[in-house]
C-alpha positions in Angstrom: 22.7 -217.4 -93.0 21.0 -217.7 -96.4 19.0 -220.9 -97.4 18.7 -221.8 -101.0 16.6 -224.4 -102.8 17.4 -226.2 -105.9 14.9 -226.2 -108.8 14.3 -229.9 -108.2 13.4 -229.3 -104.5 11.0 -226.5 -105.4 9.1 -228.6 -107.9 8.8 -231.4 -105.4 7.4 -229.0 -102.9 4.7 -227.8 -105.3 3.7 -231.4 -106.3 3.3 -232.4 -102.6 1.1 -229.3 -102.0 -1.1 -230.0 -105.0 -1.5 -233.7 -104.1 -2.6 -232.8 -100.6 -5.3 -230.4 -102.0 -6.6 -233.0 -104.5 -6.8 -235.6 -101.7 -8.8 -233.2 -99.6 -11.2 -232.5 -102.4 -11.7 -236.2 -103.0 -12.5 -236.8 -99.3 -15.1 -234.1 -99.4 -16.7 -235.5 -102.6 -16.8 -239.0 -101.1 -18.4 -237.6 -98.0 -21.1 -235.9 -100.0 -21.8 -239.1 -102.0 -22.2 -241.0 -98.8 -24.7 -238.5 -97.5 -26.7 -238.8 -100.7 -26.8 -242.6 -100.6 -27.8 -242.5 -97.0 -31.0 -240.3 -97.7 -34.2 -242.3 -97.6 -36.4 -242.5 -100.8 -39.5 -240.3 -101.0 -42.8 -242.1 -100.0 -44.9 -243.2 -103.0 -47.9 -241.1 -104.0 -51.3 -242.9 -103.8 -54.8 -241.7 -104.3 -57.3 -242.4 -101.6 -61.0 -242.2 -101.0 -63.0 -242.1 -97.7 -65.2 -245.1 -96.8 -68.8 -243.7 -97.3 -71.8 -244.7 -95.2 -75.3 -244.3 -96.5 -78.5 -246.1 -97.2 -78.4 -247.9 -100.5 -81.0 -249.9 -102.5 -80.1 -253.5 -103.3 -81.2 -254.5 -106.7 -80.7 -257.0 -109.5 -80.2 -256.3 -113.2 -80.6 -258.1 -116.5 -80.1 -257.4 -120.2 -83.4 -257.3 -122.0 -84.6 -257.2 -125.6 -87.6 -255.2 -126.6 -90.5 -256.6 -128.7 -94.0 -255.6 -129.5 -96.8 -256.8 -127.2 -98.5 -258.2 -130.4 -96.6 -258.5 -133.7 -99.0 -259.1 -136.6 -97.4 -260.5 -139.7 -99.3 -259.3 -142.7 -99.6 -261.8 -145.6 -101.8 -262.0 -148.6 -104.7 -264.5 -148.5 -105.5 -264.5 -152.2 -103.4 -264.4 -155.4 -103.3 -261.3 -157.4 -101.3 -258.2 -158.5 -100.6 -255.5 -155.9 -102.2 -252.3 -157.1 -102.1 -249.9 -154.1 -100.3 -249.3 -150.7 -102.5 -247.2 -148.4 -100.1 -246.4 -145.5 -96.9 -244.7 -144.9 -94.2 -247.0 -143.6 -93.3 -246.5 -140.0 -96.6 -244.8 -139.2 -99.2 -245.7 -136.6 -102.1 -247.6 -138.2 -105.5 -248.5 -136.8 -107.1 -251.8 -136.5 -109.1 -252.6 -139.6 -107.2 -250.0 -141.7 -106.5 -251.2 -145.3 -102.8 -251.4 -145.8 -102.6 -252.9 -149.3 -105.0 -253.6 -152.2 -104.9 -256.4 -154.8 -106.5 -256.1 -158.2 -110.2 -257.0 -157.4 -111.6 -257.5 -160.9 -111.2 -261.3 -161.0 -112.7 -261.7 -157.6 -115.6 -259.4 -158.4 -116.3 -261.5 -161.5 -116.3 -264.6 -159.3 -118.9 -263.0 -157.0 -121.2 -262.2 -159.9 -120.9 -265.7 -161.2 -121.7 -267.1 -157.7 -124.7 -264.8 -157.6 -126.0 -266.3 -160.9 -125.6 -269.9 -159.7 -127.4 -269.0 -156.5 -130.3 -267.5 -158.5 -130.6 -270.7 -160.5 -130.7 -272.8 -157.3 -133.3 -270.5 -155.8 -135.5 -271.0 -158.8 -135.1 -274.8 -158.8 -135.7 -274.9 -155.1 -138.9 -272.8 -155.4 -140.1 -275.3 -158.2 -139.4 -278.4 -156.2 -141.0 -276.9 -153.1 -144.2 -276.0 -155.0 -144.4 -279.5 -156.6 -144.0 -281.1 -153.1 -146.8 -278.8 -151.8 -149.2 -280.0 -154.5 -148.3 -283.7 -154.2 -148.7 -284.0 -150.5 -152.5 -283.5 -150.3 -153.0 -285.8 -153.4 -150.9 -288.5 -151.7 -153.0 -288.1 -148.6 -156.1 -288.9 -150.7 -154.2 -291.8 -152.5 -154.5 -289.8 -155.8 -150.9 -290.3 -156.5 -148.5 -293.1 -155.7 -146.2 -293.1 -152.8 -143.3 -293.1 -155.3 -144.5 -289.8 -156.7 -144.5 -288.4 -153.2 -141.0 -289.8 -152.5 -139.6 -288.4 -155.7 -141.0 -285.0 -155.0 -139.6 -285.0 -151.5 -136.1 -286.0 -152.7 -136.1 -283.4 -155.4 -137.0 -280.7 -152.8 -134.3 -281.9 -150.5 -131.7 -282.0 -153.3 -132.7 -278.5 -154.5 -132.4 -277.2 -151.0 -128.9 -278.7 -150.6 -127.8 -277.2 -154.0 -129.1 -273.8 -152.9 -127.1 -274.0 -149.6 -123.9 -275.0 -151.6 -124.6 -272.0 -154.0 -124.9 -269.7 -150.9 -121.6 -271.0 -149.6 -119.9 -270.4 -152.9 -121.2 -266.9 -153.0 -120.0 -266.2 -149.5 -116.5 -267.6 -150.5 -116.4 -265.4 -153.5 -117.3 -262.4 -151.4 -114.7 -263.3 -148.8 -112.0 -263.6 -151.4 -113.1 -260.2 -152.8 -112.7 -258.8 -149.3 -109.2 -260.2 -149.0 -108.2 -258.0 -151.9 -108.0 -255.2 -149.3 -105.4 -256.3 -146.8 -106.2 -254.7 -143.4 -104.3 -254.5 -140.2 -105.7 -256.8 -137.5 -104.2 -254.6 -134.7 -103.5 -251.0 -133.9 -99.7 -250.5 -134.0 -96.6 -249.3 -135.9 -96.5 -250.6 -139.5 -93.1 -251.7 -140.8 -91.4 -251.2 -144.2 -93.3 -253.0 -147.0 -91.5 -255.9 -148.6 -93.5 -255.8 -151.9 -93.9 -253.2 -154.5 -96.8 -252.0 -156.7 -97.2 -254.5 -159.6 -95.8 -257.5 -157.7 -97.8 -260.8 -158.0 -98.8 -261.8 -154.5 -99.9 -265.2 -153.3 -100.5 -266.9 -149.9 -97.5 -269.1 -150.6 -95.0 -266.3 -151.1 -91.9 -266.7 -148.8 -91.9 -263.2 -147.3 -94.6 -261.3 -145.6 -95.9 -258.0 -146.9 -95.1 -256.2 -143.6 -95.4 -256.4 -139.9 -97.6 -254.3 -137.5 -96.5 -254.2 -133.9 -98.5 -253.0 -131.0 -95.9 -251.2 -128.9 -98.0 -249.7 -126.2 -97.4 -251.4 -123.9 -94.1 -252.8 -125.1 -92.7 -256.1 -124.0 -89.2 -256.7 -122.7 -87.8 -260.2 -122.6 -84.9 -261.2 -120.3 -83.6 -264.4 -118.7 -83.1 -264.9 -115.0 -81.2 -267.8 -113.3 -82.8 -270.1 -110.8 -80.9 -268.5 -108.0 -82.0 -265.0 -109.0 -85.6 -266.2 -109.3 -85.5 -267.5 -105.8 -84.0 -264.3 -104.5 -86.7 -262.3 -106.3 -89.4 -264.6 -104.8 -88.0 -264.3 -101.3 -87.7 -260.5 -101.5 -91.2 -260.2 -102.8 -92.5 -262.4 -100.0 -90.7 -260.3 -97.4 -92.4 -257.2 -98.9 -95.8 -258.9 -99.0 -95.9 -259.0 -102.8 -96.0 -261.6 -105.5 -92.9 -262.0 -107.6 -94.6 -260.6 -110.6 -95.6 -257.4 -108.7 -92.0 -256.4 -108.0 -91.5 -253.0 -109.8 -89.0 -252.9 -112.6 -87.0 -250.1 -114.1 -85.6 -249.9 -117.6 -82.3 -248.2 -118.6 -81.9 -247.5 -122.3 -78.7 -248.0 -124.4 -77.6 -244.3 -123.8 -77.7 -244.9 -120.0 -80.9 -242.9 -119.4 -83.6 -244.2 -117.1 -86.9 -244.8 -118.9 -89.5 -242.7 -117.0 -92.3 -245.3 -116.8 -91.9 -248.3 -114.5 -92.8 -251.8 -115.7 -94.1 -255.0 -114.3 -93.5 -258.7 -114.9 -96.2 -260.1 -117.2 -95.1 -263.6 -118.0 -92.8 -266.1 -116.3 -92.1 -269.1 -118.5 -93.5 -272.4 -117.1 -90.1 -274.1 -117.0 -86.3 -273.6 -116.9 -84.5 -273.8 -120.1 -82.3 -276.9 -119.6 -79.6 -275.6 -122.0 -79.1 -272.3 -120.1 -80.5 -272.9 -116.7 -82.6 -269.8 -116.8 -86.3 -268.7 -116.8 -87.5 -266.6 -119.7 -89.4 -263.5 -118.3 -91.5 -260.9 -120.2 -92.2 -257.5 -118.6 -94.6 -254.8 -119.9 -93.7 -251.1 -119.9 -96.0 -248.3 -120.9 -95.0 -246.7 -124.1 -97.5 -243.9 -124.7 -95.2 -241.9 -127.1 -94.1 -245.0 -129.0 -90.5 -244.1 -128.1 -89.5 -247.7 -127.6 -89.4 -250.0 -130.6 -89.0 -253.8 -131.1 -85.4 -254.9 -131.4 -84.0 -252.4 -129.0 -81.9 -253.5 -125.9 -82.0 -252.2 -122.4 -81.2 -253.1 -118.8 -84.0 -254.2 -116.6 -83.5 -253.5 -112.9 -85.5 -254.8 -109.9 -85.0 -253.2 -106.5 -84.9 -256.0 -103.9 -84.3 -254.2 -100.6 -82.9 -251.1 -98.9 -79.7 -251.6 -96.8 -79.4 -249.0 -94.0 -76.0 -247.5 -93.2 -74.0 -249.5 -95.7 -70.3 -248.9 -96.0 -69.2 -248.3 -99.6 -65.8 -248.2 -101.3 -65.0 -248.1 -105.1 -64.7 -251.6 -106.6 -61.2 -250.6 -107.8 -60.1 -250.3 -104.2 -60.8 -254.0 -103.5 -58.2 -256.7 -104.5 -59.1 -260.4 -104.7 -56.2 -262.7 -103.9 -57.0 -266.5 -103.8 -60.5 -266.0 -102.8 -59.7 -263.3 -100.1 -60.7 -259.6 -100.5 -58.1 -257.1 -99.4 -58.2 -253.3 -99.0 -55.1 -251.0 -98.4 -56.0 -248.6 -95.6 -54.0 -245.5 -95.0 -53.8 -244.6 -91.3 -53.4 -241.2 -89.6 -49.6 -241.6 -89.7 -49.8 -242.2 -93.5 -48.8 -245.9 -93.0 -50.5 -248.6 -95.0 -52.4 -251.4 -93.4 -53.4 -254.3 -95.8 -56.7 -255.4 -94.3 -59.0 -258.4 -95.2 -62.6 -257.4 -95.7 -65.9 -259.1 -96.3 -67.8 -257.8 -99.4 -71.5 -257.7 -100.0 -73.5 -256.5 -103.0 -72.1 -254.4 -105.8 -73.9 -251.1 -106.1 -73.0 -249.2 -109.3 -69.3 -248.7 -109.3 -69.1 -249.3 -105.5 -68.9 -252.4 -103.3 -70.6 -252.8 -100.0 -68.1 -253.8 -97.3 -69.9 -255.8 -94.6 -66.9 -256.4 -92.4 -63.3 -255.0 -91.9 -63.8 -251.2 -92.4 -65.1 -248.2 -90.5 -66.9 -245.2 -92.0 -64.5 -242.4 -92.8 -61.3 -244.5 -93.1 -59.0 -243.7 -96.0 -58.5 -246.6 -98.6 -56.2 -246.6 -101.6 -58.1 -246.5 -104.9 -55.1 -245.8 -107.1 -51.6 -247.1 -106.5 -52.3 -250.3 -104.5 -49.7 -252.1 -106.6 -47.0 -249.8 -105.3 -47.6 -250.4 -101.5 -47.0 -253.1 -98.9 -48.0 -253.4 -95.2 -46.3 -250.9 -93.0 -45.1 -248.6 -95.8 -45.3 -244.9 -95.5 -47.1 -243.2 -98.4 -48.1 -239.7 -99.6 -51.9 -239.8 -99.9 -53.7 -237.6 -102.3 -57.5 -237.4 -103.1 -58.6 -239.8 -105.8 -59.1 -238.0 -109.1 -61.9 -239.3 -111.2 -61.4 -239.2 -115.0 -64.1 -237.4 -116.9 -65.5 -239.1 -120.0 -64.3 -237.9 -123.4 -66.5 -235.4 -125.2 -69.4 -237.1 -127.0 -68.9 -240.4 -125.1 -71.8 -241.7 -123.1 -71.0 -241.8 -119.4 -72.2 -245.4 -119.2 -69.5 -246.5 -121.7 -66.5 -244.7 -120.0 -67.5 -244.8 -116.3 -64.7 -246.2 -114.2 -65.3 -247.9 -110.8 -65.9 -245.3 -108.2 -67.0 -242.6 -110.6 -70.5 -242.2 -109.2 -72.1 -242.9 -105.8 -74.7 -245.6 -105.4 -78.2 -244.7 -106.3 -80.4 -243.2 -103.6 -84.2 -243.8 -103.3 -86.0 -241.6 -105.8 -82.9 -240.9 -107.8 -82.8 -241.3 -111.6 -79.3 -242.5 -112.3 -77.7 -241.6 -115.6 -76.4 -245.2 -116.1 -77.6 -248.6 -114.9 -75.8 -250.2 -112.1 -73.9 -253.5 -112.1 -75.7 -256.7 -111.5 -75.9 -257.6 -107.9 
């Protein structure tokens, strides 16, 4: 028996077969999509650091401005034309060294005139003294009247007074002549001259000729609050010292530590009511005249040494409504948001007084991406190096450097505690 299919039945058979294959493919594709959607997301990558434990110094820090120990403003004391400048600007000058000279001819003539007037008074006084010497014995013998004796005595006293006035005039003339050579009253660095040869100088001129500053030692002024002053006093008392004997360090604007320690020299007698601070002056040796008036620096006082302090970078600590929180990564790579108690700030680090243990891993980069209980992928925290030619103090990020150790010379001053 032979079976035959019509063309319509054959086409229908091919369509049903193709539809079944397409349906199977769609089911497989749908199953693959379900598997992809069901896959969990990859844990976020965070950068972590270990909680460090070491002995750290506790210090306080202020911004200071440098000034000369003595700043002598040089002004003319007589009127005349400037004819000479005897120093090179910016050089070290000695006490008594002549810096400028004013035309002395007028003052020399005044001295000569005063000498002539003095000579006249000397001659007159000699005459009146001789007359008095002759009249006194005659008056004792009643050979002359009492009036003659009184007149002779008065003339002698008047001549003596005139001679003393002539002496004073001569001394004044000599003094003015001496003022034509303007000398430095101190040893120090002489500034740029503000007058030129040929200028007419006078004591009433609005500007000084120059300024000479004694810069060894150099003075550093800074302001401390009442609270800071009490802390310094308490720390000094605990160490058996006076507040002014607390050693000071100076960091320059390039972040380098000045090699010579300083000491407090002056504490103002009262608090400035407008700022609530004391003005303090400290003296630092400056044997090479490296430091100059007008510079700025950071003054640091070491208050105490904290043994076994726990340190984390400041960037790892988040403050939320007065609470300080740290994200801790456990051994299972899960995050624990933990409250901590913070202490002093040491450089770019923060002392944690409660809430952490040494060696625990805390998140320093990526805290905004995590929540409690989340699994993360921890990586070591990478410190960004400063750009070439940029001082480290200007580009340092929190956590870049460890806290200063006793005897260290840090490259940059630490944050105020």
